[in-house]
N, CA, C and O of each residue as an XYZ file, in Angstrom:
256
protein
N    -110.517    -51.353      0.031
C    -110.701    -49.955     -0.248
C    -111.471    -49.307      0.894
O    -112.699    -49.225      0.862
N    -110.762    -48.864      1.868
C    -111.393    -48.289      3.042
C    -112.048    -46.940      2.781
O    -112.854    -46.484      3.591
N    -111.717    -46.291      1.663
C    -112.304    -44.986      1.345
C    -113.639    -45.103      0.615
O    -114.322    -44.099      0.411
N    -114.018    -46.327      0.218
C    -115.246    -46.542     -0.533
C    -116.207    -47.393      0.275
O    -115.802    -48.275      1.032
N    -117.493    -47.107      0.096
C    -118.526    -47.949      0.698
C    -119.591    -48.168     -0.361
O    -120.136    -47.210     -0.908
N    -119.888    -49.424     -0.649
C    -120.891    -49.763     -1.649
C    -122.089    -50.393     -0.960
O    -121.958    -51.411     -0.280
N    -123.250    -49.791     -1.135
C    -124.495    -50.351     -0.627
C    -124.999    -51.328     -1.684
O    -125.449    -50.913     -2.752
N    -124.924    -52.614     -1.391
C    -125.260    -53.629     -2.396
C    -126.743    -53.645     -2.763
O    -127.094    -54.098     -3.852
N    -127.615    -53.167     -1.889
C    -129.042    -53.182     -2.218
C    -129.409    -52.067     -3.198
O    -130.286    -52.248     -4.042
N    -128.741    -50.912     -3.090
C    -129.058    -49.791     -3.982
C    -127.978    -49.549     -5.033
O    -128.181    -48.768     -5.963
N    -126.826    -50.217     -4.889
C    -125.663    -50.035     -5.773
C    -125.185    -48.582     -5.776
O    -124.771    -48.062     -6.812
N    -125.244    -47.931     -4.613
C    -124.751    -46.565     -4.454
C    -123.363    -46.619     -3.832
O    -123.144    -47.276     -2.814
N    -122.436    -45.916     -4.464
C    -121.056    -45.852     -4.001
C    -120.855    -44.555     -3.224
O    -121.151    -43.471     -3.727
N    -120.355    -44.670     -2.006
C    -120.049    -43.508     -1.179
C    -118.537    -43.419     -1.030
O    -117.875    -44.416     -0.745
N    -117.987    -42.206     -1.226
C    -116.540    -42.008     -1.184
C    -116.199    -41.021     -0.076
O    -116.748    -39.919     -0.027
N    -115.287    -41.421      0.817
C    -114.777    -40.526      1.856
C    -113.594    -39.764      1.273
O    -112.482    -40.289      1.225
N    -113.824    -38.530      0.829
C    -112.767    -37.781      0.140
C    -111.684    -37.281      1.091
O    -110.598    -36.921      0.637
N    -111.945    -37.249      2.377
C    -110.924    -36.794      3.321
C    -109.776    -37.798      3.428
O    -108.664    -37.418      3.794
N    -110.020    -39.046      3.121
C    -108.976    -40.061      3.209
C    -108.258    -40.313      1.897
O    -107.365    -41.157      1.833
N    -108.636    -39.592      0.850
C    -108.024    -39.799     -0.464
C    -106.750    -38.975     -0.621
O    -106.571    -37.966      0.060
N    -105.860    -39.409     -1.524
C    -104.699    -38.575     -1.849
C    -105.170    -37.244     -2.437
O    -106.277    -37.167     -2.969
N    -104.345    -36.193     -2.352
C    -104.782    -34.877     -2.838
C    -105.054    -34.828     -4.340
O    -105.853    -34.009     -4.795
N    -104.404    -35.685     -5.109
C    -104.610    -35.710     -6.555
C    -104.738    -37.165     -6.993
O    -103.761    -37.913     -6.987
N    -105.954    -37.559     -7.373
C    -106.183    -38.959     -7.730
C    -107.354    -39.066     -8.704
O    -108.085    -38.102     -8.930
N    -107.514    -40.250     -9.269
C    -108.664    -40.544    -10.122
C    -109.361    -41.788     -9.585
O    -108.725    -42.692     -9.044
N    -110.672    -41.812     -9.745
C    -111.471    -42.984     -9.408
C    -112.094    -43.462    -10.708
O    -112.795    -42.711    -11.385
N    -111.832    -44.727    -11.055
C    -112.334    -45.295    -12.302
C    -113.299    -46.419    -11.958
O    -113.000    -47.283    -11.134
N    -114.459    -46.394    -12.602
C    -115.467    -47.432    -12.402
C    -115.699    -48.119    -13.738
O    -116.014    -47.465    -14.732
N    -115.542    -49.441    -13.763
C    -115.758    -50.221    -14.981
C    -116.207    -51.617    -14.576
O    -115.588    -52.240    -13.713
N    -117.255    -52.105    -15.176
C    -117.794    -53.438    -14.870
C    -118.050    -53.627    -13.377
O    -117.758    -54.687    -12.822
N    -118.592    -52.604    -12.733
C    -118.919    -52.630    -11.305
C    -117.697    -52.828    -10.415
O    -117.823    -53.236     -9.261
N    -116.519    -52.541    -10.951
C    -115.284    -52.541    -10.163
C    -114.847    -51.094    -10.008
O    -115.000    -50.287    -10.924
N    -114.304    -50.775     -8.844
C    -113.845    -49.416     -8.559
C    -112.353    -49.472     -8.270
O    -111.894    -50.274     -7.457
N    -111.601    -48.606     -8.949
C    -110.160    -48.528     -8.702
C    -109.766    -47.078     -8.490
O    -110.246    -46.174     -9.174
N    -108.883    -46.882     -7.531
C    -108.363    -45.557     -7.235
C    -106.874    -45.548     -7.568
O    -106.139    -46.464     -7.198
N    -106.444    -44.516     -8.262
C    -105.025    -44.368     -8.588
C    -104.589    -42.955     -8.233
O    -105.237    -41.976     -8.606
N    -103.478    -42.866     -7.506
C    -102.906    -41.556     -7.194
C    -102.170    -41.045     -8.421
O    -101.447    -41.795     -9.077
N    -102.355    -39.769     -8.729
C    -101.713    -39.180     -9.896
C    -100.309    -38.713     -9.547
O    -100.085    -38.159     -8.470
N     -99.358    -38.935    -10.459
C     -97.994    -38.467    -10.209
C     -97.934    -36.947    -10.329
O     -98.739    -36.357    -11.050
N     -96.990    -36.301     -9.635
C     -96.943    -34.835     -9.662
C     -96.547    -34.247    -11.016
O     -97.037    -33.178    -11.380
N     -95.679    -34.912    -11.765
C     -95.192    -34.330    -13.023
C     -95.045    -35.386    -14.115
O     -93.974    -35.491    -14.712
N     -96.048    -36.143    -14.385
C     -96.017    -37.139    -15.461
C     -97.399    -37.236    -16.075
O     -98.388    -36.747    -15.530
N     -97.431    -37.881    -17.223
C     -98.731    -38.181    -17.826
C     -99.245    -39.483    -17.237
O     -98.470    -40.375    -16.891
N    -100.547    -39.577    -17.130
C    -101.188    -40.807    -16.682
C    -102.181    -41.193    -17.760
O    -103.072    -40.414    -18.097
N    -102.032    -42.383    -18.296
C    -102.825    -42.792    -19.453
C    -103.798    -43.904    -19.074
O    -103.465    -44.822    -18.326
N    -105.026    -43.790    -19.620
C    -106.013    -44.857    -19.500
C    -106.351    -45.328    -20.902
O    -106.677    -44.523    -21.774
N    -106.275    -46.618    -21.113
C    -106.562    -47.208    -22.414
C    -107.889    -47.949    -22.307
O    -108.088    -48.769    -21.410
N    -108.801    -47.645    -23.245
C    -110.094    -48.322    -23.263
C    -110.238    -49.123    -24.556
O    -109.619    -48.810    -25.573
N    -111.062    -50.153    -24.492
C    -111.372    -50.964    -25.667
C    -112.805    -51.437    -25.522
O    -113.166    -52.043    -24.513
N    -113.614    -51.164    -26.522
C    -115.024    -51.543    -26.551
C    -115.761    -51.067    -25.300
O    -116.572    -51.793    -24.725
N    -115.464    -49.833    -24.890
C    -116.167    -49.232    -23.767
C    -115.718    -49.685    -22.392
O    -116.369    -49.370    -21.396
N    -114.612    -50.422    -22.318
C    -114.116    -50.901    -21.029
C    -112.677    -50.447    -20.838
O    -111.915    -50.337    -21.799
N    -112.316    -50.185    -19.592
C    -110.945    -49.790    -19.277
C    -110.068    -51.035    -19.318
O    -110.331    -52.017    -18.624
N    -109.023    -50.983    -20.140
C    -108.113    -52.120    -20.264
C    -106.841    -51.926    -19.453
O    -106.375    -52.855    -18.793
N    -106.274    -50.713    -19.501
C    -105.017    -50.454    -18.804
C    -105.008    -49.036    -18.261
O    -105.613    -48.126    -18.827
N    -104.306    -48.875    -17.147
C    -104.052    -47.553    -16.588
C    -102.585    -47.536    -16.192
O    -102.071    -48.516    -15.654
N    -101.915    -46.431    -16.456
C    -100.519    -46.391    -16.060
C     -99.859    -45.060    -16.314
O    -100.379    -44.206    -17.032
N     -98.700    -44.904    -15.708
C     -97.904    -43.691    -15.858
C     -97.116    -43.756    -17.148
O     -96.628    -44.813    -17.547
N     -97.003    -42.623    -17.785
C     -96.190    -42.509    -18.991
C     -94.826    -41.962    -18.601
O     -94.719    -40.874    -18.036
N     -93.799    -42.718    -18.905
C     -92.435    -42.272    -18.639
C     -91.912    -41.581    -19.883
O     -92.105    -42.068    -20.996
N     -91.269    -40.480    -19.705
C     -90.723    -39.755    -20.841
C     -89.413    -39.105    -20.464
O     -89.047    -39.028    -19.291
N     -88.720    -38.643    -21.476
C     -87.446    -37.979    -21.246
C     -87.480    -36.623    -21.925
O     -87.802    -36.527    -23.110
N     -87.153    -35.583    -21.188
C     -87.104    -34.241    -21.751
C     -85.661    -33.818    -21.914
O     -84.787    -34.243    -21.158
N     -85.414    -32.970    -22.915
C     -84.061    -32.471    -23.138
C     -83.841    -31.214    -22.339
O     -82.758    -30.632    -22.388
């Protein structure tokens, strides 16, 4: 993750927003950091269980 820098002594996360996609989410769970680019015209779902992120993904749908 070249856009993130974690200082292990202070546990401070620094994010270079100039290198990120124009529309994205950053999720932090259990001291792990994940970046996901958001789709232009879809739902993006995050599923949590007992306070932790279990799944992240795009929702596919069909419109009439």
